[in-house]
C-alpha positions as CSV (number, residue, x, y, z in Angstrom):
1,M,104.7,-92.1,-94.7
2,T,105.8,-95.5,-95.6
3,K,109.1,-95.8,-93.5
4,N,107.1,-95.4,-90.6
5,K,104.4,-98.1,-90.9
6,R,104.3,-100.7,-88.6
7,K,104.9,-103.9,-89.8
8,V,104.9,-107.2,-87.9
9,S,106.2,-110.6,-88.3
10,A,104.8,-113.6,-86.6
11,M,107.8,-113.8,-83.9
12,E,107.3,-110.2,-83.1
13,I,103.6,-110.4,-82.2
14,H,103.9,-114.0,-80.6
15,E,106.5,-112.1,-78.4
16,I,104.3,-109.0,-77.6
17,V,101.6,-111.0,-76.9
18,S,103.6,-113.0,-74.6
19,K,105.3,-110.2,-72.9
20,Q,101.6,-108.8,-72.2
21,R,100.2,-112.0,-70.9
22,Q,103.4,-111.7,-68.3
23,F,102.4,-108.4,-67.5
24,F,99.0,-109.1,-67.0
25,N,99.6,-112.4,-64.9
26,K,101.8,-110.1,-62.6
27,Q,98.7,-107.9,-62.0
28,H,100.5,-104.6,-63.3
29,S,97.7,-103.6,-65.0
30,Q,94.7,-104.5,-62.6
31,P,95.0,-102.2,-59.6
32,I,92.4,-99.5,-59.9
33,A,94.7,-96.5,-59.1
34,Y,96.7,-97.8,-61.8
35,R,94.1,-98.0,-64.5
36,L,93.0,-94.3,-63.4
37,F,96.6,-93.2,-63.9
38,Q,96.8,-94.8,-67.4
39,L,93.6,-93.2,-68.3
40,D,95.1,-89.8,-67.1
41,R,98.1,-90.7,-69.5
42,L,95.7,-91.2,-72.4
43,E,94.1,-87.7,-71.8
44,K,97.5,-86.3,-71.7
45,L,98.6,-88.1,-74.8
46,I,95.4,-86.5,-76.6
47,K,95.7,-83.2,-75.4
48,T,99.6,-83.0,-76.1
49,Y,98.9,-84.2,-79.9
50,E,95.7,-82.9,-80.5
51,K,96.6,-80.2,-83.2
52,E,98.7,-83.0,-84.8
53,L,95.5,-85.6,-84.8
54,L,93.4,-82.7,-86.4
55,A,95.9,-82.0,-88.9
56,A,96.2,-85.7,-89.8
57,L,92.6,-86.4,-90.1
58,K,92.4,-83.5,-92.8
59,K,95.1,-85.3,-94.6
60,D,93.6,-88.5,-94.3
61,L,89.9,-88.0,-94.6
62,G,89.4,-84.2,-95.6
63,K,87.8,-83.8,-92.1
64,Q,87.4,-80.1,-91.3
65,S,88.7,-79.2,-87.7
66,T,85.4,-78.4,-86.0
67,E,83.8,-82.0,-87.5
68,A,86.7,-83.5,-86.5
69,Y,86.8,-82.4,-83.1
70,M,83.1,-82.8,-82.7
71,T,82.9,-86.6,-84.1
72,E,86.3,-87.7,-82.7
73,I,88.6,-85.8,-80.4
74,G,85.9,-84.3,-78.5
75,L,84.0,-87.6,-77.8
76,V,87.3,-89.1,-76.8
77,Y,87.7,-86.8,-74.1
78,R,84.1,-87.0,-72.7
79,S,84.6,-90.8,-72.8
80,L,87.8,-90.3,-70.8
81,N,86.3,-88.0,-68.4
82,Q,83.0,-90.3,-67.8
83,M,85.3,-93.4,-67.3
84,K,87.6,-91.8,-64.9
85,K,84.7,-90.1,-63.0
86,N,82.7,-93.3,-62.2
87,L,85.5,-96.2,-62.5
88,T,85.8,-97.2,-59.1
89,T,82.0,-97.1,-58.4
90,W,81.6,-99.0,-61.6
91,L,84.2,-101.6,-60.3
92,K,82.6,-102.4,-56.8
93,P,81.7,-106.1,-56.2
94,T,77.8,-106.2,-56.1
95,A,76.5,-108.2,-53.1
96,V,73.6,-110.4,-54.1
97,S,71.3,-112.7,-51.6
98,T,72.4,-116.2,-50.7
99,P,69.5,-118.5,-50.1
100,F,68.7,-120.2,-46.8
101,Y,69.7,-123.3,-47.5
102,L,73.8,-122.3,-48.4
103,Q,73.6,-120.1,-45.0
104,P,75.8,-118.9,-43.5
105,A,77.4,-117.6,-46.4
106,K,77.8,-114.5,-48.4
107,S,77.8,-114.0,-52.4
108,K,78.8,-111.2,-54.5
109,V,79.4,-110.7,-58.4
110,V,82.9,-109.2,-59.2
111,K,84.2,-107.7,-62.3
112,R,87.5,-109.4,-63.1
113,S,89.7,-108.4,-66.3
114,Y,90.0,-110.5,-69.4
115,G,93.9,-110.3,-69.9
116,V,95.2,-109.7,-73.4
117,C,92.9,-108.1,-75.4
118,L,92.9,-107.1,-79.5
119,I,91.2,-104.1,-80.7
120,I,91.0,-103.8,-84.6
121,S,89.7,-100.3,-85.6
122,P,88.5,-99.1,-88.9
123,Y,89.5,-96.1,-91.0
124,N,86.3,-93.9,-91.1
125,Y,86.8,-92.7,-87.4
126,P,90.6,-93.7,-86.8
127,V,91.0,-91.9,-83.7
128,L,87.5,-92.3,-81.9
129,L,86.9,-95.9,-83.1
130,A,90.4,-96.8,-81.8
131,M,90.5,-94.8,-78.6
132,D,87.1,-95.3,-77.2
133,P,87.3,-99.1,-77.2
134,L,90.7,-98.7,-75.5
135,I,89.2,-96.4,-72.6
136,G,87.3,-99.6,-72.0
137,A,90.2,-101.8,-71.9
138,I,92.3,-100.0,-69.9
139,A,89.6,-99.4,-67.2
140,G,89.0,-103.1,-67.2
141,G,92.6,-103.6,-66.2
142,N,93.4,-105.6,-69.3
143,T,96.7,-104.8,-71.8
144,V,96.0,-104.2,-75.4
145,V,97.0,-105.0,-79.0
146,L,95.8,-102.0,-81.0
147,G,95.5,-102.5,-85.1
148,L,95.3,-99.1,-86.7
149,S,93.7,-99.0,-90.4
150,E,96.3,-99.1,-92.9
151,H,94.2,-96.6,-94.9
152,T,95.0,-93.7,-92.2
153,P,98.7,-93.4,-92.6
154,Y,99.0,-89.8,-91.0
155,V,97.0,-90.5,-88.2
156,N,98.7,-93.7,-87.5
157,Q,102.0,-91.9,-87.4
158,V,100.8,-89.6,-84.9
159,L,99.5,-92.3,-82.9
160,F,102.5,-94.4,-83.4
161,T,104.8,-91.6,-82.2
162,S,102.6,-90.4,-79.2
163,F,101.9,-94.2,-77.8
164,Q,105.8,-95.1,-77.9
165,E,106.1,-91.8,-75.9
166,F,103.2,-92.5,-73.2
167,F,103.1,-96.5,-72.9
168,C,105.3,-99.4,-73.1
169,S,104.5,-102.0,-75.5
170,N,104.2,-104.6,-72.6
171,Y,100.9,-102.8,-72.0
172,I,99.6,-101.2,-75.1
173,Y,100.9,-102.1,-78.4
174,L,100.0,-100.8,-81.8
175,Y,100.3,-102.3,-85.3
176,E,99.3,-101.4,-88.7
177,S,96.0,-103.5,-89.3
178,N,95.8,-104.7,-92.7
179,Q,95.2,-108.3,-94.4
180,K,98.5,-109.8,-94.2
181,N,99.2,-108.3,-90.5
182,N,95.7,-109.2,-89.3
183,Q,96.4,-112.9,-90.6
184,L,99.3,-112.8,-88.4
185,V,97.8,-111.3,-85.5
186,L,94.5,-113.2,-85.2
187,K,96.8,-116.7,-85.3
188,E,97.4,-116.0,-81.4
189,Q,95.5,-116.5,-78.4
190,F,93.8,-113.4,-77.2
191,D,91.2,-113.5,-74.2
192,K,89.3,-110.8,-75.7
193,I,88.9,-109.5,-79.2
194,F,86.9,-106.3,-80.2
195,F,86.3,-105.5,-83.9
196,T,84.9,-102.7,-85.7
197,G,84.6,-102.9,-89.5
198,S,82.4,-104.6,-92.3
199,P,80.4,-107.9,-91.7
200,K,82.6,-109.6,-93.9
201,V,85.9,-109.1,-92.2
202,G,84.1,-109.5,-88.8
203,Q,82.9,-113.0,-90.0
204,I,87.0,-113.6,-90.7
205,V,87.6,-112.5,-87.0
206,L,84.9,-114.5,-85.1
207,E,86.2,-117.7,-87.1
208,A,89.7,-116.9,-85.9
209,A,88.2,-116.2,-82.1
210,S,86.4,-119.6,-82.4
211,Q,89.7,-121.3,-82.4
212,Y,90.2,-120.4,-79.0
213,L,86.6,-119.7,-78.0
214,T,87.7,-116.2,-77.4
215,P,84.7,-113.9,-76.3
216,T,84.4,-111.2,-79.1
217,T,82.7,-108.0,-79.5
218,L,81.7,-107.2,-83.1
219,E,80.7,-103.4,-84.2
220,L,79.7,-103.9,-88.0
221,G,77.2,-101.8,-89.9
222,G,73.9,-102.8,-92.2
223,K,71.3,-100.7,-94.1
224,S,69.9,-98.6,-91.3
225,P,66.7,-96.9,-92.4
226,A,65.2,-93.6,-91.7
227,V,61.2,-93.5,-91.9
228,V,59.5,-90.3,-92.8
229,L,55.9,-90.3,-91.8
230,K,53.4,-87.7,-93.3
231,D,52.6,-86.1,-89.8
232,A,56.5,-85.3,-89.8
233,K,58.2,-81.8,-89.3
234,L,59.6,-82.1,-92.9
235,K,62.1,-79.1,-92.6
236,Q,63.5,-80.4,-89.4
237,A,63.5,-84.2,-90.8
238,A,65.1,-83.1,-94.0
239,E,68.0,-81.3,-91.9
240,R,68.9,-84.2,-89.7
241,I,68.6,-86.7,-92.3
242,V,71.0,-85.0,-94.4
243,W,73.6,-83.9,-91.3
244,G,73.6,-87.6,-90.3
245,K,73.9,-89.5,-93.9
246,F,76.6,-86.7,-95.4
247,L,78.6,-86.4,-92.1
248,N,82.3,-87.5,-93.0
249,A,81.0,-88.1,-96.4
250,G,78.6,-90.8,-95.6
251,A,81.2,-93.1,-94.1
252,T,79.4,-93.7,-90.7
253,C,78.4,-96.7,-89.5
254,V,75.1,-95.5,-87.9
255,A,74.0,-93.2,-91.1
256,P,70.7,-93.3,-92.4
257,D,71.4,-95.7,-95.6
258,Y,68.0,-95.0,-97.2
259,V,65.0,-93.0,-96.3
260,L,61.4,-94.4,-96.8
261,V,59.0,-91.5,-97.3
262,E,55.3,-91.5,-97.4
263,R,53.8,-90.6,-100.8
264,D,51.6,-87.7,-99.5
265,V,54.7,-85.7,-98.2
266,L,57.3,-86.9,-100.9
267,G,57.5,-83.5,-102.9
268,P,57.7,-81.1,-100.1
269,F,60.4,-83.4,-98.6
270,L,62.4,-83.5,-101.2
271,T,62.5,-79.7,-101.6
272,E,63.5,-79.5,-97.9
273,V,66.8,-82.1,-98.8
274,K,67.7,-79.8,-101.4
275,E,67.6,-76.7,-99.4
276,A,69.1,-78.5,-96.8
277,L,72.2,-79.6,-98.7
278,S,72.3,-75.7,-99.9
279,R,72.3,-74.6,-96.8
280,F,75.1,-77.0,-95.0
281,Y,77.2,-76.9,-98.0
282,G,76.7,-74.7,-100.5
283,R,75.8,-74.6,-104.2
284,H,79.2,-76.4,-104.9
285,P,80.1,-78.8,-101.8
286,R,83.6,-79.6,-103.2
287,R,84.6,-76.1,-102.3
288,S,82.9,-76.8,-99.1
289,K,85.3,-76.9,-96.0
290,A,82.6,-78.7,-94.1
291,Y,82.5,-81.7,-96.8
292,A,85.0,-84.5,-95.9
293,R,86.4,-86.9,-98.7
294,I,85.9,-90.4,-99.5
295,G,88.5,-92.5,-97.3
296,T,90.1,-95.0,-99.9
297,D,90.3,-94.8,-103.8
298,Q,89.0,-98.4,-103.3
299,Q,86.1,-97.1,-101.5
300,L,85.7,-94.2,-104.2
301,N,85.7,-96.9,-107.2
302,R,82.9,-99.1,-105.4
303,L,80.8,-95.9,-105.0
304,I,81.0,-94.7,-108.9
305,E,80.4,-98.3,-110.0
306,L,77.2,-98.1,-108.1
307,L,76.4,-95.0,-109.3
308,K,76.7,-95.9,-112.7
309,A,74.4,-98.9,-112.2
310,D,71.8,-96.8,-110.8
311,Q,72.3,-94.2,-113.0
312,D,68.3,-94.3,-113.9
313,W,67.6,-93.1,-110.7
314,L,69.8,-90.0,-110.0
315,Y,68.3,-87.4,-108.5
316,L,70.7,-85.0,-107.4
317,G,74.4,-84.9,-107.4
318,G,76.8,-87.8,-108.6
319,R,79.5,-85.6,-109.3
320,Y,83.1,-87.0,-108.3
321,S,87.0,-86.4,-108.5
322,K,89.0,-89.4,-108.3
323,M,92.2,-87.1,-107.9
324,S,90.6,-85.9,-104.8
325,R,88.8,-88.5,-103.9
326,Y,85.5,-86.2,-103.9
327,L,82.0,-87.5,-104.3
328,S,79.1,-84.9,-104.1
329,P,75.9,-85.5,-102.1
330,T,73.9,-87.7,-104.1
331,I,70.0,-88.4,-103.9
332,L,68.6,-91.7,-105.7
333,L,65.0,-91.3,-106.1
334,G,63.0,-94.6,-106.6
335,S,59.8,-96.6,-104.9
336,L,59.9,-99.9,-102.8
337,D,60.2,-102.1,-106.0
338,T,62.8,-100.2,-107.6
339,P,65.6,-102.4,-108.6
340,M,68.4,-100.4,-107.1
341,N,72.0,-101.9,-106.7
342,A,72.5,-99.4,-103.8
343,M,69.9,-101.1,-101.8
344,E,71.6,-104.5,-101.9
345,N,74.4,-103.7,-99.2
346,E,75.1,-101.0,-97.0
347,I,76.6,-97.9,-99.3
348,F,78.9,-96.2,-96.6
349,G,79.3,-93.5,-98.6
350,P,77.4,-90.1,-100.1
351,I,74.7,-91.8,-101.7
352,L,71.4,-91.5,-100.1
353,P,68.1,-93.6,-101.7
354,I,64.8,-92.1,-101.0
355,L,61.9,-94.5,-101.8
356,V,58.3,-93.6,-101.6
357,M,56.2,-96.0,-99.5
358,E,52.3,-96.1,-100.3
359,N,51.7,-97.1,-96.6
360,E,53.0,-97.7,-93.5
361,Q,52.6,-101.6,-93.9
362,A,54.5,-101.3,-96.9
363,G,57.5,-100.0,-95.3
364,H,57.4,-102.5,-92.4
365,D,57.6,-105.0,-94.9
366,F,60.4,-103.5,-96.9
367,I,62.3,-103.1,-93.6
368,R,62.1,-106.6,-92.8
369,Q,63.6,-107.5,-96.4
370,H,66.9,-106.5,-95.1
371,A,69.3,-107.5,-92.6
372,T,68.8,-106.6,-89.0
373,P,70.4,-102.7,-88.9
374,L,72.4,-101.1,-86.6
375,A,70.3,-98.2,-86.3
376,F,67.0,-97.0,-86.8
377,Y,65.5,-93.3,-87.6
378,L,62.0,-92.4,-87.0
379,F,60.2,-89.2,-88.0
380,T,56.7,-88.6,-86.8
381,E,54.8,-86.8,-84.1
382,S,52.7,-89.4,-83.1
383,K,53.7,-91.3,-79.9
384,S,51.3,-94.0,-80.9
385,K,53.4,-94.6,-84.1
386,Q,56.6,-94.5,-82.6
387,T,55.8,-97.2,-80.1
388,D,54.5,-99.4,-83.1
389,W,57.5,-98.5,-85.2
390,L,60.2,-99.3,-82.3
391,A,58.1,-102.6,-81.2
392,T,58.0,-104.1,-84.9
393,H,61.6,-104.0,-85.8
394,Q,64.7,-105.3,-84.4
395,F,67.9,-102.9,-84.2
396,G,71.0,-102.0,-82.3
397,G,69.6,-98.4,-81.5
398,A,67.3,-95.8,-82.2
399,T,66.9,-91.7,-82.5
400,I,63.5,-90.4,-83.0
401,N,63.2,-87.3,-84.8
402,D,66.7,-87.1,-85.4
403,T,69.9,-89.2,-86.6
404,I,73.0,-90.5,-85.0
405,L,72.2,-88.8,-81.4
406,H,71.8,-92.0,-79.6
407,L,75.5,-92.9,-80.5
408,T,76.8,-90.0,-78.6
409,N,74.9,-90.4,-75.2
410,H,77.2,-92.7,-73.4
411,Q,74.3,-93.6,-70.8
412,L,73.3,-95.9,-73.4
413,P,74.9,-99.1,-75.0
414,F,76.0,-99.0,-78.5
415,G,76.2,-102.0,-80.4
416,G,74.1,-104.1,-83.2
417,I,72.2,-107.5,-83.3
418,G,72.5,-110.2,-86.0
419,Q,74.6,-109.0,-89.0
420,S,75.0,-105.5,-87.5
421,G,76.9,-106.8,-84.6
422,M,77.1,-108.3,-81.3
423,G,77.9,-106.8,-78.0
424,N,78.1,-103.5,-77.1
425,Y,79.9,-100.6,-75.4
426,H,80.2,-97.0,-74.4
427,G,80.2,-95.7,-70.7
428,K,79.6,-98.3,-68.3
429,Y,78.9,-100.7,-70.8
430,S,83.0,-100.2,-72.2
431,L,83.8,-101.6,-68.9
432,R,81.4,-104.5,-69.3
433,A,82.5,-105.4,-72.6
434,F,86.2,-105.8,-71.2
435,T,85.4,-107.4,-68.1
436,Y,83.4,-110.4,-67.1
437,D,81.5,-111.4,-63.9
438,Q,82.7,-113.6,-61.5
439,A,80.5,-115.5,-58.9
440,Q,82.2,-115.5,-55.6
441,L,80.5,-117.2,-52.7
442,T,82.2,-117.5,-49.1
443,R,81.0,-120.0,-46.3
444,Y,81.6,-119.4,-42.8
445,N,83.2,-121.9,-40.7
446,F,79.9,-123.5,-39.0
447,P,79.4,-127.0,-38.6
448,N,78.0,-128.5,-42.0
449,L,74.7,-129.2,-42.8
450,P,74.1,-132.9,-42.8
451,V,71.1,-133.0,-45.1
452,M,73.3,-132.4,-48.2
453,H,75.4,-135.1,-47.8
454,P,75.0,-138.9,-48.2
455,P,73.5,-141.1,-47.4
456,Y,70.2,-139.5,-48.3
457,T,67.8,-140.5,-45.9
458,P,64.0,-140.1,-46.5
459,I,63.9,-137.2,-44.1
460,K,66.8,-135.8,-45.9
461,K,64.6,-135.9,-49.1
462,Q,61.8,-134.2,-47.8
463,L,64.3,-131.3,-46.5
464,I,66.0,-130.9,-49.6
465,R,62.4,-130.9,-51.6
466,L,61.5,-128.1,-48.9
467,F,64.7,-125.9,-49.6
468,L,64.5,-126.3,-53.4
469,K,61.0,-125.2,-53.9
């Protein structure tokens, strides 16, 4: 695999950015017909290489084909179809009213392309999280430099090969995203940056963007809580939390990071969790074709150290194999004051702390102790409690009585707030992420209103005050 890695030099990336800017300045990428044609090309690329991508996802991350299609390929198809269907409508200028004192004139808001965009994608969903923002960038009429994570070499090989076949580098250029390459790339001046990854690296990206005051979208993560109240349907709650947490071996930015459970239902809930794990992955999850593997050796070692530090609170699981990058579904059990290392940072793996809370106020206080999460999950049948919990906390998005699903509805914006990110995308919000609103006012060639021009006589002052009330 190493011979096909895309390494970049400072000279190469500078030349690519320069050529892409020339391509953009000549307005090649901006006609709506061109954008739609390129979206068709991208769909054809994915369909042509679908089998290769599914096989590569299996090699890189141990993803079974159904899960890989459901969480990556299929969502890309849906994003493409939604964008192609609605792009012309979404790009129409929006007429707005014009005040009396500016008449005769008309005003409108036009969505304009940024220019040369940088997209840096992560390893955990290497197809979806590269293609989804790319769809928005193409729809926005931009050119793109796209970084693919070094930790998914087989997926990268398929994408490098396919993009060389379907797109020219003056329009879309792919490189391998690693620390050295990103340092070189981030020295260039881009017109928009879109980053998905950890808050730590997000800070580095934002610092680089600040050099040129480049508008930036950050899709990060955080400790997304799931709260189970005593009136919840426990079997349903357990199944949906287990699915959301252990999907992709826990490497999902919106996975439930920990669970708060009211004491009255802790025992029955734990029983339902164990039964759900058995139904999903069998008695031996390592043998399950539906259970993925940890993405990198570094991530596995980090999770193993976390397990060792929190061994006293191990309730279930904890088995691992470094050779196969396997870590079993693991449950840690404690209370709100248990000093778990797992509660310090986002886990991003198949380790789920379940913490008992004595009352709802204690749960509210506990969640506030952590950074603003990307997602929030609440399990209760009470409409009033749903309203109360949603109004009390800040988060990027929520699913009530399930997990993750708000992410899959592309009528909704997806993004974080504070340490979980800035900006959002999906559907029309992807188009908004890669365009800016330009104000345009057109005056008609009627005689000027003398009231606006000096000298400002007393009557002019009175008229100005009248107009600007």
